[in-house]
N, C-alpha and C positions, 0 to 999 in steps of 0.2 A: 504494500500500500504506500510505501514511501515514494516509490517511483510514479505512482498514479493515484494520488490522494483523492482526487475527485471521482474516482470510479466506484467507490463503495464506502462502507463505514467500518470502523474498528471500535470494539467495545470489549470490556473484560467479560469473559464467560461467566454467566450466572447473574450478571448485572442487568436485570430486566428493565430497570428504569433508564439506564443509559441507552439500551437498545430502543426502547419506546421513544425516548427523546430524539434520537436520530431519525427514526421512522416518521415521527411527527413533522420533522423538517420537510421530508419528501412529500408527505401527504398534504401539507399546507402550502407547498411551493412547487408546483409542477415544473417550473423551469429548473430547479435544483435536481429534481428527479430525472428530467430529460438530459441534463448535463452529465449526471452520473451514468446513465445508460449509454450515452455516446462515448464517454471515456472508457467505460468497461468494454464496449465493442471494439474500439480502436486498440486497446491493450490486448484483447483476445486475438485480433487479427494480425498484430504486428510483433507481439512479444511472447504471448502464451499460446503458440500454435506449433503444429508439428514441423512446419518448414523451418522454424527457428530452433526448436528443441531437438530435432532429429540429429543434426550434425554434432551437437553436444553429447548426445547419448552414444552415437557411434564412436566418437573420439574416446569417450570413457571406456566403453566396452573394448575397443582396440587396445587401450593402455592396460587393461586387465589381462589381455591375452598376449601381452608383450609386443604389441604392434606400434 
């Protein structure tokens, strides 16, 4: 989330009030929710996708096999 802070929310597990407070922001401000959705989609397409992650995995597996 440090790289894409607008793409979601962070709260301490079990802290229901903190989660509710964050969700209230999105429910009361559709622009904030839209911004989060766009940022999450961009991150998914550019950072957290197979095209980006596959070379990292292959490199790691190759290093395990002495490659």
